[in-house]
ROSE-890966 format. One record per residue (C-alpha): residue in one letter; x, y, z. Coordinates in steps of 0.5 Angstrom, whole numbers, plus 500, padded with zeros to 3 digits. Layout:
BEGIN
AXYZ ...
//
This chain:
BEGIN
M639181885 I644179891 R638179896 E634175891 L639170890 L640169898 R632168899 R632162894 L638159897 N635160904 F629156901 V633150898 L637149905 H631150909 R626147904 G622142909 R620148913 Y618153907 E613147904 R610147911 E609154912 L606154904 E601148906 E599152912 E598158908 M594155903 A589152908 H588158912 H586162906 L581156904 A578156911 M577164910 L573163904 E569157906 Q566162912 D564167906 R562162901 P556157901 G560150902 P567148901 I566147893 A565154892 A571156896 R576152892 R572154885 Q574161887 F581160890 G583156884 N587149883 V591148890 T597144886 T598149881 L598155886 K604151890 E608150883 E607158882 S609159889 R616154888 D618158882 M618164886 W623161891 T627156887 F632155881 R627151877 F631150871 L636146876 E631142879 Q628140873 T635138870 A637134876 Q630131876 D632128868 L639126870 R636122876 Y631119871 A636117866 L641114871 R635110873 A633108866 I640106865 A641102871 A635098870 A637096862 P644096863 L645091856 F641096852 T645102855 I651098852 T648096846 A646103844 S652106846 L656102842 S652103836 L652110836 A660110837 L661105831 G656109827 I660116828 G666112826 A663109820 N661116818 T668119819 A671113815 I666113809 Y667121809 S675120809 F674115804 M669118799 N673125800 A680121797 I676119792 M674125789 L680128790 R684123787 S680124780 L682132779 P686132773 V691138774 Y698138773 Q703137778 P699138784 D705137789 R707144787 L700147789 A699151796 I693153799 V694160802 E690162809 W691166815 H691165822 A690170828 P690169835 K684174836 R679176831 P683182827 G680189826 V682189819 V677184818 K670187818 G666181814 I668174811 N664171805 G666164806 T669159811 A672161817 H674157823 R676157830 Y683158832 Q686156839 S681159844 K679166841 G682166834 T680165827 T683162821 S680163814 P682162807 N679168805 F682175803 P680181800 Y681182792 H687187793 A690182797 W690177792 E693182787 S698185791 L701178793 R700176785 A704182783 Q710182789 N711175790 G717171787 V716164790 F710162785 D709161778 T702163778 L697165784 F690164782 A684165785 Y676163786 T671164790 Y664160792 V659156787 Q652159787 N646157783 F644160777 N637161773 A640158766 I636158759 V640154754 N637152748 N630156750 Q630151756 A630153763 D635150768 A638151775 V645150774 G651151779 G657156777 G664158780 F667164780 V675164778 S680169776 G683169769 N689165770 Y685159774 F685154769 A692155766 G695155774 L692148775 G694146768 V687144766 P686143758 A680144754 V677139750 A673144746 G674151745 R678155750 L679156757 L678163761 A684167760 P686174764 E683178759 D676175760 D676177767 A676184767 K671190768 G668191761 A670184758 Q665181754 P661176758 A665169757 V663162761 V666155761 L662149761 T664143765 Y665136761 S659133764 Y654139763 W657139756 Q655132754 D648133758 R646139755 F649139748 N651132747 G658134746 D657138740 T662142739 S658147735 A656149742 I662154742 D661161741 R653160743 S650164748 I646162754 L643166759 L645166767 N640170771 N638173765 Q645175763 P648173756 F654169756 T658167751 I661159751 V668160750 G670152752 V669146755 S674143761 A677137762 P673130763 G672130771 F674136773 F670140777 G674145781 V678145787 D673144792 P670137792 R664139796 T662142790 N660140783 P659147778 S656146771 V659153769 F665157771 L665165770 P670170771 I670173778 H669180775 A662177772 I660177779 P656184780 S653182772 V649176775 S647179782 Q641183784 N645189786 P651190781 A653197784 R653194791 E657188789 E662191785 R663196791 S664191796 R668185792 F673190789 F674196793 D673194800 D679192803 H676189809 F671185806 Y674178806 W671173800 I676171795 E681164796 M687163793 I692157791 G699158788 R704154784 L710154787 R716155783 P721150782 G726150788 I722154792 T720150799 I714151802 E717155808 Q721160803 A713161800 Q710161807 A716167810 A715171803 T708171803 R707173810 T712179809 Q707181803 F701180807 A703183813 A704190809 F698189806 A694188812 A698194815 S696199810 T688197811 A688198819 A687204823 S691202828 P697196829 K693192833 D688191828 A693188823 E695183828 V693178823 H699178819 P704174823 E699168822 V699168815 A700161813 L701156806 E699149807 P702144801 G696142797 G696138791 A689134788 G692127790 L691124783 D695121778 S695126773 P693124766 Y696131763 G703131766 P708128770 K705123775 T705125782 R701123788 S699128794 R693131797 W689137799 K689139806 
//
């Protein structure tokens, strides 16, 4: 390997000499063929394309990728120098376009968040963890994960038992509710097939947010339990589109991925969940995930029994008088204990010192409680 590298470097440093030797060698082989063939044309036909053979020889001697990159850079610089006004105009247009897109996204994000009808959003906190390196306790993530520092990871996703543990032990939240991804369902409503987006939420999700029902009731803890009767909540817009706002839709059955669910209620107008990037039409209990999956047994095992599979997200409502710093300290300690209990070694549980809570809020003037103003982070 080293000998090969030195040989190629030697060619780069003495390219002119090697090119002359290559030219002489090609001419010598052609001359020999012409002696055995009737004329130079027949000799060249047997020898092959001289230019192609030279390129193949150079490929064995040089760093072709680097040479081509250098050629492309030289060409680009010549093109820029030949048309400086066009280059400046294109660069400014690209910069303005990126800036405009960022501004439009931020503006739309603020509008969407401001429209969420939840109660006292300034008391909500998002739970997530950070680790300087990928922790050994995390074997898989279904959700979002981002780089933290140079080699670390940050994610809002936790195992199901971590949520149960934090909810049972903490003294800093009035409630700690959970939710997970939105997926598409094959739905049959009124004998008509449809494709709808649905989100999975814990039984205390709506109560924790303080979202009221405009018809029927919303999901409760007893709906989110293994063996519970399958229940579904419709969003206000979906209720209007498919049932014309008719309250007789309550207690009717719809099929989601060929599984029957009873409509128990309709959420408040304008409520689309806590993630402005999604727009679900229905909300199902988290324990309904296996029933609408292609492999129910595998889904149940991975979701509810694997403490190394991180997939569920959490939001807590702070108790009155509890600061975000107090909540962060308490949750760090509790999750550190949980992570240690699932780790094969103390090194695997290095996730726990980096658990953090970020002050949340839906950034709105809520029509369902005291007027506040904040925003999600």
